[in-house]
mmCIF file as gemmi writes it, N, C-alpha and C atoms, coordinates in Angstrom:
data_model
loop_
_atom_site.group_PDB
_atom_site.id
_atom_site.type_symbol
_atom_site.label_atom_id
_atom_site.label_alt_id
_atom_site.label_comp_id
_atom_site.label_asym_id
_atom_site.label_entity_id
_atom_site.label_seq_id
_atom_site.pdbx_PDB_ins_code
_atom_site.Cartn_x
_atom_site.Cartn_y
_atom_site.Cartn_z
_atom_site.occupancy
_atom_site.B_iso_or_equiv
_atom_site.pdbx_formal_charge
_atom_site.auth_seq_id
_atom_site.auth_asym_id
_atom_site.pdbx_PDB_model_num
ATOM 1 N N . MET Axp A 1 ? 12.57 -4.58 6.974 1 0 ? 1 A 1
ATOM 2 C CA . MET Axp A 1 ? 11.859 -3.327 7.109 1 0 ? 1 A 1
ATOM 3 C C . MET Axp A 1 ? 12.622 -2.437 8.094 1 0 ? 1 A 1
ATOM 4 N N . ALA Axp A 2 ? 12.792 -1.186 7.731 1 0 ? 2 A 1
ATOM 5 C CA . ALA Axp A 2 ? 13.47 -0.242 8.606 1 0 ? 2 A 1
ATOM 6 C C . ALA Axp A 2 ? 12.683 -0.139 9.913 1 0 ? 2 A 1
ATOM 7 N N . LYS Axp A 3 ? 13.393 -0.263 11.032 1 0 ? 3 A 1
ATOM 8 C CA . LYS Axp A 3 ? 12.759 -0.31 12.346 1 0 ? 3 A 1
ATOM 9 C C . LYS Axp A 3 ? 11.849 0.898 12.593 1 0 ? 3 A 1
ATOM 10 N N . GLY Axp A 4 ? 10.618 0.62 12.977 1 0 ? 4 A 1
ATOM 11 C CA . GLY Axp A 4 ? 9.669 1.662 13.336 1 0 ? 4 A 1
ATOM 12 C C . GLY Axp A 4 ? 8.936 2.306 12.174 1 0 ? 4 A 1
ATOM 13 N N . LEU Axp A 5 ? 9.447 2.161 10.961 1 0 ? 5 A 1
ATOM 14 C CA . LEU Axp A 5 ? 8.816 2.823 9.812 1 0 ? 5 A 1
ATOM 15 C C . LEU Axp A 5 ? 7.553 2.122 9.324 1 0 ? 5 A 1
ATOM 16 N N . GLN Axp A 6 ? 7.343 0.867 9.74 1 0 ? 6 A 1
ATOM 17 C CA . GLN Axp A 6 ? 6.209 0.103 9.217 1 0 ? 6 A 1
ATOM 18 C C . GLN Axp A 6 ? 4.876 0.813 9.431 1 0 ? 6 A 1
ATOM 19 N N . GLN Axp A 7 ? 4.754 1.626 10.472 1 0 ? 7 A 1
ATOM 20 C CA . GLN Axp A 7 ? 3.488 2.334 10.704 1 0 ? 7 A 1
ATOM 21 C C . GLN Axp A 7 ? 3.204 3.396 9.641 1 0 ? 7 A 1
ATOM 22 N N . PHE Axp A 8 ? 4.219 3.773 8.859 1 0 ? 8 A 1
ATOM 23 C CA . PHE Axp A 8 ? 4.063 4.802 7.835 1 0 ? 8 A 1
ATOM 24 C C . PHE Axp A 8 ? 4.064 4.252 6.404 1 0 ? 8 A 1
ATOM 25 N N . VAL Axp A 9 ? 4.351 2.973 6.223 1 0 ? 9 A 1
ATOM 26 C CA . VAL Axp A 9 ? 4.461 2.387 4.891 1 0 ? 9 A 1
ATOM 27 C C . VAL Axp A 9 ? 3.152 2.546 4.124 1 0 ? 9 A 1
ATOM 28 N N . GLY Axp A 10 ? 3.275 2.987 2.866 1 0 ? 10 A 1
ATOM 29 C CA . GLY Axp A 10 ? 2.111 3.153 2.008 1 0 ? 10 A 1
ATOM 30 C C . GLY Axp A 10 ? 2.033 4.568 1.46 1 0 ? 10 A 1
ATOM 31 N N . HIS Axp A 11 ? 0.895 4.865 0.831 1 0 ? 11 A 1
ATOM 32 C CA . HIS Axp A 11 ? 0.661 6.18 0.223 1 0 ? 11 A 1
ATOM 33 C C . HIS Axp A 11 ? -0.068 7.083 1.203 1 0 ? 11 A 1
ATOM 34 N N . TRP Axp A 12 ? 0.384 8.336 1.259 1 0 ? 12 A 1
ATOM 35 C CA . TRP Axp A 12 ? -0.233 9.353 2.112 1 0 ? 12 A 1
ATOM 36 C C . TRP Axp A 12 ? -0.553 10.554 1.244 1 0 ? 12 A 1
ATOM 37 N N . GLN Axp A 13 ? -1.811 10.909 1.152 1 0 ? 13 A 1
ATOM 38 C CA . GLN Axp A 13 ? -2.235 12.054 0.359 1 0 ? 13 A 1
ATOM 39 C C . GLN Axp A 13 ? -1.909 13.348 1.106 1 0 ? 13 A 1
ATOM 40 N N . ILE Axp A 14 ? -1.437 14.346 0.381 1 0 ? 14 A 1
ATOM 41 C CA . ILE Axp A 14 ? -1.167 15.66 0.974 1 0 ? 14 A 1
ATOM 42 C C . ILE Axp A 14 ? -2.481 16.433 1 1 0 ? 14 A 1
ATOM 43 N N . VAL Axp A 15 ? -2.948 16.775 2.184 1 0 ? 15 A 1
ATOM 44 C CA . VAL Axp A 15 ? -4.217 17.489 2.314 1 0 ? 15 A 1
ATOM 45 C C . VAL Axp A 15 ? -4.023 18.965 2.653 1 0 ? 15 A 1
ATOM 46 N N . GLU Axp A 16 ? -2.815 19.343 3.059 1 0 ? 16 A 1
ATOM 47 C CA . GLU Axp A 16 ? -2.541 20.744 3.358 1 0 ? 16 A 1
ATOM 48 C C . GLU Axp A 16 ? -1.036 20.957 3.424 1 0 ? 16 A 1
ATOM 49 N N . MET Axp A 17 ? -0.588 22.08 2.876 1 0 ? 17 A 1
ATOM 50 C CA . MET Axp A 17 ? 0.814 22.472 2.96 1 0 ? 17 A 1
ATOM 51 C C . MET Axp A 17 ? 0.877 23.943 3.342 1 0 ? 17 A 1
ATOM 52 N N . GLU Axp A 18 ? 1.872 24.281 4.117 1 0 ? 18 A 1
ATOM 53 C CA . GLU Axp A 18 ? 2.029 25.65 4.584 1 0 ? 18 A 1
ATOM 54 C C . GLU Axp A 18 ? 2.384 26.619 3.458 1 0 ? 18 A 1
ATOM 55 N N . ALA Axp A 19 ? 3.26 26.197 2.555 1 0 ? 19 A 1
ATOM 56 C CA . ALA Axp A 19 ? 3.8 27.116 1.543 1 0 ? 19 A 1
ATOM 57 C C . ALA Axp A 19 ? 3.032 27.133 0.221 1 0 ? 19 A 1
ATOM 58 N N . TRP Axp A 20 ? 2.184 26.129 -0.034 1 0 ? 20 A 1
ATOM 59 C CA . TRP Axp A 20 ? 1.476 26.055 -1.313 1 0 ? 20 A 1
ATOM 60 C C . TRP Axp A 20 ? 0.003 25.781 -1.074 1 0 ? 20 A 1
ATOM 61 N N . ASP Axp A 21 ? -0.841 26.321 -1.957 1 0 ? 21 A 1
ATOM 62 C CA . ASP Axp A 21 ? -2.267 26.025 -1.844 1 0 ? 21 A 1
ATOM 63 C C . ASP Axp A 21 ? -2.562 24.665 -2.475 1 0 ? 21 A 1
ATOM 64 N N . GLN Axp A 22 ? -3.747 24.148 -2.206 1 0 ? 22 A 1
ATOM 65 C CA . GLN Axp A 22 ? -4.1 22.799 -2.661 1 0 ? 22 A 1
ATOM 66 C C . GLN Axp A 22 ? -4.175 22.7 -4.175 1 0 ? 22 A 1
ATOM 67 N N . GLU Axp A 23 ? -4.517 23.763 -4.851 1 0 ? 23 A 1
ATOM 68 C CA . GLU Axp A 23 ? -4.551 23.744 -6.313 1 0 ? 23 A 1
ATOM 69 C C . GLU Axp A 23 ? -3.16 23.449 -6.869 1 0 ? 23 A 1
ATOM 70 N N . TYR Axp A 24 ? -2.116 24.078 -6.305 1 0 ? 24 A 1
ATOM 71 C CA . TYR Axp A 24 ? -0.748 23.797 -6.746 1 0 ? 24 A 1
ATOM 72 C C . TYR Axp A 24 ? -0.338 22.382 -6.354 1 0 ? 24 A 1
ATOM 73 N N . VAL Axp A 25 ? -0.637 21.987 -5.129 1 0 ? 25 A 1
ATOM 74 C CA . VAL Axp A 25 ? -0.26 20.647 -4.651 1 0 ? 25 A 1
ATOM 75 C C . VAL Axp A 25 ? -0.751 19.567 -5.606 1 0 ? 25 A 1
ATOM 76 N N . ASN Axp A 26 ? -1.96 19.712 -6.133 1 0 ? 26 A 1
ATOM 77 C CA . ASN Axp A 26 ? -2.578 18.699 -6.994 1 0 ? 26 A 1
ATOM 78 C C . ASN Axp A 26 ? -2.494 19.047 -8.486 1 0 ? 26 A 1
ATOM 79 N N . MET Axp A 27 ? -1.577 19.909 -8.867 1 0 ? 27 A 1
ATOM 80 C CA . MET Axp A 27 ? -1.494 20.408 -10.236 1 0 ? 27 A 1
ATOM 81 C C . MET Axp A 27 ? -1.375 19.305 -11.29 1 0 ? 27 A 1
ATOM 82 N N . GLU Axp A 28 ? -0.464 18.368 -11.135 1 0 ? 28 A 1
ATOM 83 C CA . GLU Axp A 28 ? -0.268 17.3 -12.131 1 0 ? 28 A 1
ATOM 84 C C . GLU Axp A 28 ? -0.929 16 -11.717 1 0 ? 28 A 1
ATOM 85 N N . VAL Axp A 29 ? -0.805 15.659 -10.476 1 0 ? 29 A 1
ATOM 86 C CA . VAL Axp A 29 ? -1.415 14.455 -9.892 1 0 ? 29 A 1
ATOM 87 C C . VAL Axp A 29 ? -1.806 14.822 -8.464 1 0 ? 29 A 1
ATOM 88 N N . PRO Axp A 30 ? -2.681 14.036 -7.837 1 0 ? 30 A 1
ATOM 89 C CA . PRO Axp A 30 ? -2.944 14.315 -6.421 1 0 ? 30 A 1
ATOM 90 C C . PRO Axp A 30 ? -1.62 14.228 -5.64 1 0 ? 30 A 1
ATOM 91 N N . GLY Axp A 31 ? -1.278 15.282 -4.927 1 0 ? 31 A 1
ATOM 92 C CA . GLY Axp A 31 ? -0.015 15.304 -4.188 1 0 ? 31 A 1
ATOM 93 C C . GLY Axp A 31 ? 0.033 14.196 -3.154 1 0 ? 31 A 1
ATOM 94 N N . ASP Axp A 32 ? 1.173 13.492 -3.087 1 0 ? 32 A 1
ATOM 95 C CA . ASP Axp A 32 ? 1.292 12.422 -2.097 1 0 ? 32 A 1
ATOM 96 C C . ASP Axp A 32 ? 2.739 12.103 -1.761 1 0 ? 32 A 1
ATOM 97 N N . PHE Axp A 33 ? 2.879 11.385 -0.66 1 0 ? 33 A 1
ATOM 98 C CA . PHE Axp A 33 ? 4.13 10.763 -0.239 1 0 ? 33 A 1
ATOM 99 C C . PHE Axp A 33 ? 3.897 9.271 -0.24 1 0 ? 33 A 1
ATOM 100 N N . MET Axp A 34 ? 4.905 8.491 -0.627 1 0 ? 34 A 1
ATOM 101 C CA . MET Axp A 34 ? 4.823 7.049 -0.586 1 0 ? 34 A 1
ATOM 102 C C . MET Axp A 34 ? 6.071 6.538 0.127 1 0 ? 34 A 1
ATOM 103 N N . PHE Axp A 35 ? 5.856 5.825 1.221 1 0 ? 35 A 1
ATOM 104 C CA . PHE Axp A 35 ? 6.952 5.286 2.02 1 0 ? 35 A 1
ATOM 105 C C . PHE Axp A 35 ? 7.026 3.774 1.819 1 0 ? 35 A 1
ATOM 106 N N . ARG Axp A 36 ? 8.247 3.28 1.577 1 0 ? 36 A 1
ATOM 107 C CA . ARG Axp A 36 ? 8.474 1.857 1.342 1 0 ? 36 A 1
ATOM 108 C C . ARG Axp A 36 ? 9.03 1.187 2.597 1 0 ? 36 A 1
ATOM 109 N N . LYS Axp A 37 ? 8.904 -0.128 2.649 1 0 ? 37 A 1
ATOM 110 C CA . LYS Axp A 37 ? 9.37 -0.916 3.782 1 0 ? 37 A 1
ATOM 111 C C . LYS Axp A 37 ? 10.861 -0.775 4.041 1 0 ? 37 A 1
ATOM 112 N N . ASP Axp A 38 ? 11.642 -0.511 2.999 1 0 ? 38 A 1
ATOM 113 C CA . ASP Axp A 38 ? 13.098 -0.455 3.15 1 0 ? 38 A 1
ATOM 114 C C . ASP Axp A 38 ? 13.629 0.916 3.596 1 0 ? 38 A 1
ATOM 115 N N . GLY Axp A 39 ? 12.723 1.869 3.905 1 0 ? 39 A 1
ATOM 116 C CA . GLY Axp A 39 ? 13.151 3.193 4.345 1 0 ? 39 A 1
ATOM 117 C C . GLY Axp A 39 ? 13.337 4.183 3.211 1 0 ? 39 A 1
ATOM 118 N N . SER Axp A 40 ? 13.004 3.785 2.009 1 0 ? 40 A 1
ATOM 119 C CA . SER Axp A 40 ? 13.045 4.713 0.875 1 0 ? 40 A 1
ATOM 120 C C . SER Axp A 40 ? 11.623 5.205 0.613 1 0 ? 40 A 1
ATOM 121 N N . GLY Axp A 41 ? 11.478 6.135 -0.307 1 0 ? 41 A 1
ATOM 122 C CA . GLY Axp A 41 ? 10.152 6.62 -0.631 1 0 ? 41 A 1
ATOM 123 C C . GLY Axp A 41 ? 10.174 7.563 -1.81 1 0 ? 41 A 1
ATOM 124 N N . HIS Axp A 42 ? 9.016 8.058 -2.144 1 0 ? 42 A 1
ATOM 125 C CA . HIS Axp A 42 ? 8.835 8.953 -3.282 1 0 ? 42 A 1
ATOM 126 C C . HIS Axp A 42 ? 7.748 9.956 -2.912 1 0 ? 42 A 1
ATOM 127 N N . PHE Axp A 43 ? 7.857 11.175 -3.448 1 0 ? 43 A 1
ATOM 128 C CA . PHE Axp A 43 ? 6.789 12.142 -3.275 1 0 ? 43 A 1
ATOM 129 C C . PHE Axp A 43 ? 6.609 12.947 -4.548 1 0 ? 43 A 1
ATOM 130 N N . GLN Axp A 44 ? 5.42 13.501 -4.701 1 0 ? 44 A 1
ATOM 131 C CA . GLN Axp A 44 ? 5.152 14.437 -5.791 1 0 ? 44 A 1
ATOM 132 C C . GLN Axp A 44 ? 4.05 15.377 -5.348 1 0 ? 44 A 1
ATOM 133 N N . PHE Axp A 45 ? 4.274 16.652 -5.598 1 0 ? 45 A 1
ATOM 134 C CA . PHE Axp A 45 ? 3.242 17.672 -5.434 1 0 ? 45 A 1
ATOM 135 C C . PHE Axp A 45 ? 3.592 18.801 -6.38 1 0 ? 45 A 1
ATOM 136 N N . GLY Axp A 46 ? 2.578 19.418 -6.954 1 0 ? 46 A 1
ATOM 137 C CA . GLY Axp A 46 ? 2.823 20.49 -7.913 1 0 ? 46 A 1
ATOM 138 C C . GLY Axp A 46 ? 3.818 20.045 -8.968 1 0 ? 46 A 1
ATOM 139 N N . LEU Axp A 47 ? 4.862 20.828 -9.16 1 0 ? 47 A 1
ATOM 140 C CA . LEU Axp A 47 ? 5.91 20.506 -10.136 1 0 ? 47 A 1
ATOM 141 C C . LEU Axp A 47 ? 7.181 20.016 -9.452 1 0 ? 47 A 1
ATOM 142 N N . VAL Axp A 48 ? 7.025 19.464 -8.25 1 0 ? 48 A 1
ATOM 143 C CA . VAL Axp A 48 ? 8.144 18.955 -7.468 1 0 ? 48 A 1
ATOM 144 C C . VAL Axp A 48 ? 7.959 17.459 -7.277 1 0 ? 48 A 1
ATOM 145 N N . GLN Axp A 49 ? 9.033 16.698 -7.522 1 0 ? 49 A 1
ATOM 146 C CA . GLN Axp A 49 ? 8.996 15.268 -7.248 1 0 ? 49 A 1
ATOM 147 C C . GLN Axp A 49 ? 10.376 14.796 -6.849 1 0 ? 49 A 1
ATOM 148 N N . GLY Axp A 50 ? 10.42 13.747 -6.028 1 0 ? 50 A 1
ATOM 149 C CA . GLY Axp A 50 ? 11.722 13.266 -5.603 1 0 ? 50 A 1
ATOM 150 C C . GLY Axp A 50 ? 11.672 11.895 -4.957 1 0 ? 50 A 1
ATOM 151 N N . GLU Axp A 51 ? 12.852 11.328 -4.844 1 0 ? 51 A 1
ATOM 152 C CA . GLU Axp A 51 ? 13.064 10.064 -4.154 1 0 ? 51 A 1
ATOM 153 C C . GLU Axp A 51 ? 13.655 10.385 -2.781 1 0 ? 51 A 1
ATOM 154 N N . MET Axp A 52 ? 13.21 9.647 -1.757 1 0 ? 52 A 1
ATOM 155 C CA . MET Axp A 52 ? 13.601 9.945 -0.383 1 0 ? 52 A 1
ATOM 156 C C . MET Axp A 52 ? 14.361 8.802 0.272 1 0 ? 52 A 1
ATOM 157 N N . ASP Axp A 53 ? 15.221 9.18 1.2 1 0 ? 53 A 1
ATOM 158 C CA . ASP Axp A 53 ? 15.876 8.267 2.134 1 0 ? 53 A 1
ATOM 159 C C . ASP Axp A 53 ? 15.329 8.656 3.505 1 0 ? 53 A 1
ATOM 160 N N . CYS Axp A 54 ? 14.572 7.764 4.132 1 0 ? 54 A 1
ATOM 161 C CA . CYS Axp A 54 ? 13.802 8.113 5.329 1 0 ? 54 A 1
ATOM 162 C C . CYS Axp A 54 ? 14.347 7.439 6.581 1 0 ? 54 A 1
ATOM 163 N N . ARG Axp A 55 ? 14.099 8.103 7.709 1 0 ? 55 A 1
ATOM 164 C CA . ARG Axp A 55 ? 14.395 7.507 9.014 1 0 ? 55 A 1
ATOM 165 C C . ARG Axp A 55 ? 13.351 8.004 10.006 1 0 ? 55 A 1
ATOM 166 N N . LEU Axp A 56 ? 13.155 7.232 11.047 1 0 ? 56 A 1
ATOM 167 C CA . LEU Axp A 56 ? 12.173 7.573 12.063 1 0 ? 56 A 1
ATOM 168 C C . LEU Axp A 56 ? 12.828 8.417 13.149 1 0 ? 56 A 1
ATOM 169 N N . GLU Axp A 57 ? 12.14 9.48 13.58 1 0 ? 57 A 1
ATOM 170 C CA . GLU Axp A 57 ? 12.58 10.322 14.695 1 0 ? 57 A 1
ATOM 171 C C . GLU Axp A 57 ? 11.454 10.387 15.714 1 0 ? 57 A 1
ATOM 172 N N . ASN Axp A 58 ? 11.815 10.571 16.966 1 0 ? 58 A 1
ATOM 173 C CA . ASN Axp A 58 ? 10.823 10.799 18.006 1 0 ? 58 A 1
ATOM 174 C C . ASN Axp A 58 ? 11.044 12.182 18.572 1 0 ? 58 A 1
ATOM 175 N N . THR Axp A 59 ? 10 12.998 18.553 1 0 ? 59 A 1
ATOM 176 C CA . THR Axp A 59 ? 10.052 14.353 19.078 1 0 ? 59 A 1
ATOM 177 C C . THR Axp A 59 ? 8.944 14.489 20.103 1 0 ? 59 A 1
ATOM 178 N N . ALA Axp A 60 ? 9.323 14.742 21.324 1 0 ? 60 A 1
ATOM 179 C CA . ALA Axp A 60 ? 8.347 14.886 22.417 1 0 ? 60 A 1
ATOM 180 C C . ALA Axp A 60 ? 7.393 13.694 22.473 1 0 ? 60 A 1
ATOM 181 N N . GLY Axp A 61 ? 7.934 12.496 22.246 1 0 ? 61 A 1
ATOM 182 C CA . GLY Axp A 61 ? 7.127 11.287 22.313 1 0 ? 61 A 1
ATOM 183 C C . GLY Axp A 61 ? 6.295 10.991 21.086 1 0 ? 61 A 1
ATOM 184 N N . ASN Axp A 62 ? 6.42 11.8 20.033 1 0 ? 62 A 1
ATOM 185 C CA . ASN Axp A 62 ? 5.67 11.588 18.794 1 0 ? 62 A 1
ATOM 186 C C . ASN Axp A 62 ? 6.601 11.119 17.688 1 0 ? 62 A 1
ATOM 187 N N . ALA Axp A 63 ? 6.219 10.039 17.021 1 0 ? 63 A 1
ATOM 188 C CA . ALA Axp A 63 ? 7.012 9.514 15.904 1 0 ? 63 A 1
ATOM 189 C C . ALA Axp A 63 ? 6.77 10.355 14.665 1 0 ? 63 A 1
ATOM 190 N N . ARG Axp A 64 ? 7.851 10.627 13.924 1 0 ? 64 A 1
ATOM 191 C CA . ARG Axp A 64 ? 7.733 11.319 12.646 1 0 ? 64 A 1
ATOM 192 C C . ARG Axp A 64 ? 8.848 10.834 11.743 1 0 ? 64 A 1
ATOM 193 N N . ILE Axp A 65 ? 8.67 11.054 10.455 1 0 ? 65 A 1
ATOM 194 C CA . ILE Axp A 65 ? 9.686 10.662 9.485 1 0 ? 65 A 1
ATOM 195 C C . ILE Axp A 65 ? 10.508 11.881 9.105 1 0 ? 65 A 1
ATOM 196 N N . ALA Axp A 66 ? 11.813 11.71 9.137 1 0 ? 66 A 1
ATOM 197 C CA . ALA Axp A 66 ? 12.741 12.721 8.621 1 0 ? 66 A 1
ATOM 198 C C . ALA Axp A 66 ? 13.351 12.119 7.356 1 0 ? 66 A 1
ATOM 199 N N . PHE Axp A 67 ? 13.616 12.957 6.358 1 0 ? 67 A 1
ATOM 200 C CA . PHE Axp A 67 ? 14.139 12.407 5.113 1 0 ? 67 A 1
ATOM 201 C C . PHE Axp A 67 ? 15.027 13.406 4.392 1 0 ? 67 A 1
ATOM 202 N N . SER Axp A 68 ? 15.915 12.863 3.581 1 0 ? 68 A 1
ATOM 203 C CA . SER Axp A 68 ? 16.644 13.661 2.598 1 0 ? 68 A 1
ATOM 204 C C . SER Axp A 68 ? 16.09 13.226 1.245 1 0 ? 68 A 1
ATOM 205 N N . TRP Axp A 69 ? 16.169 14.119 0.265 1 0 ? 69 A 1
ATOM 206 C CA . TRP Axp A 69 ? 15.596 13.779 -1.037 1 0 ? 69 A 1
ATOM 207 C C . TRP Axp A 69 ? 16.397 14.387 -2.171 1 0 ? 69 A 1
ATOM 208 N N . GLN Axp A 70 ? 16.253 13.754 -3.325 1 0 ? 70 A 1
ATOM 209 C CA . GLN Axp A 70 ? 16.808 14.253 -4.58 1 0 ? 70 A 1
ATOM 210 C C . GLN Axp A 70 ? 15.746 14.068 -5.64 1 0 ? 70 A 1
ATOM 211 N N . GLY Axp A 71 ? 15.626 15.07 -6.529 1 0 ? 71 A 1
ATOM 212 C CA . GLY Axp A 71 ? 14.626 14.969 -7.576 1 0 ? 71 A 1
ATOM 213 C C . GLY Axp A 71 ? 14.628 16.185 -8.466 1 0 ? 71 A 1
ATOM 214 N N . GLN Axp A 72 ? 13.426 16.646 -8.804 1 0 ? 72 A 1
ATOM 215 C CA . GLN Axp A 72 ? 13.267 17.768 -9.727 1 0 ? 72 A 1
ATOM 216 C C . GLN Axp A 72 ? 12.229 18.757 -9.214 1 0 ? 72 A 1
ATOM 217 N N . GLU Axp A 73 ? 12.472 20.012 -9.532 1 0 ? 73 A 1
ATOM 218 C CA . GLU Axp A 73 ? 11.49 21.065 -9.311 1 0 ? 73 A 1
ATOM 219 C C . GLU Axp A 73 ? 11.409 21.866 -10.603 1 0 ? 73 A 1
ATOM 220 N N . GLU Axp A 74 ? 10.269 21.771 -11.282 1 0 ? 74 A 1
ATOM 221 C CA . GLU Axp A 74 ? 10.08 22.402 -12.585 1 0 ? 74 A 1
ATOM 222 C C . GLU Axp A 74 ? 11.224 22.076 -13.556 1 0 ? 74 A 1
ATOM 223 N N . LEU Axp A 75 ? 11.575 20.795 -13.642 1 0 ? 75 A 1
ATOM 224 C CA . LEU Axp A 75 ? 12.598 20.24 -14.54 1 0 ? 75 A 1
ATOM 225 C C . LEU Axp A 75 ? 14.025 20.588 -14.147 1 0 ? 75 A 1
ATOM 226 N N . ASN Axp A 76 ? 14.241 21.269 -13.035 1 0 ? 76 A 1
ATOM 227 C CA . ASN Axp A 76 ? 15.591 21.549 -12.546 1 0 ? 76 A 1
ATOM 228 C C . ASN Axp A 76 ? 15.919 20.568 -11.434 1 0 ? 76 A 1
ATOM 229 N N . SER Axp A 77 ? 17.172 20.139 -11.355 1 0 ? 77 A 1
ATOM 230 C CA . SER Axp A 77 ? 17.6 19.271 -10.268 1 0 ? 77 A 1
ATOM 231 C C . SER Axp A 77 ? 17.394 19.976 -8.945 1 0 ? 77 A 1
ATOM 232 N N . ALA Axp A 78 ? 16.922 19.215 -7.951 1 0 ? 78 A 1
ATOM 233 C CA . ALA Axp A 78 ? 16.662 19.777 -6.641 1 0 ? 78 A 1
ATOM 234 C C . ALA Axp A 78 ? 16.927 18.701 -5.579 1 0 ? 78 A 1
ATOM 235 N N . SER Axp A 79 ? 17.193 19.136 -4.367 1 0 ? 79 A 1
ATOM 236 C CA . SER Axp A 79 ? 17.379 18.226 -3.246 1 0 ? 79 A 1
ATOM 237 C C . SER Axp A 79 ? 17.107 18.99 -1.971 1 0 ? 79 A 1
ATOM 238 N N . GLY Axp A 80 ? 16.96 18.247 -0.891 1 0 ? 80 A 1
ATOM 239 C CA . GLY Axp A 80 ? 16.706 18.902 0.372 1 0 ? 80 A 1
ATOM 240 C C . GLY Axp A 80 ? 16.433 17.908 1.474 1 0 ? 80 A 1
ATOM 241 N N . ARG Axp A 81 ? 15.896 18.434 2.574 1 0 ? 81 A 1
ATOM 242 C CA . ARG Axp A 81 ? 15.541 17.629 3.728 1 0 ? 81 A 1
ATOM 243 C C . ARG Axp A 81 ? 14.121 17.997 4.164 1 0 ? 81 A 1
ATOM 244 N N . GLY Axp A 82 ? 13.491 17.059 4.774 1 0 ? 82 A 1
ATOM 245 C CA . GLY Axp A 82 ? 12.137 17.323 5.257 1 0 ? 82 A 1
ATOM 246 C C . GLY Axp A 82 ? 11.811 16.514 6.481 1 0 ? 82 A 1
């Protein structure tokens, strides 16, 4: 298991996003992130989905996940960081 990531392993439902309303987030399936023990993961919201490579970061004493991803946005190839 990737060090420190075990506290995040599992499915996390998206309950709010800054750039999209909840109707878009849940358009095809309930929007979520899924983090695996090996530091990989998957997410889907609206018409965006991707596979992630995750790592743990600490910012001001708070743990968070940083990730790069590759996938699709409305059937077009897409990638980014989050």
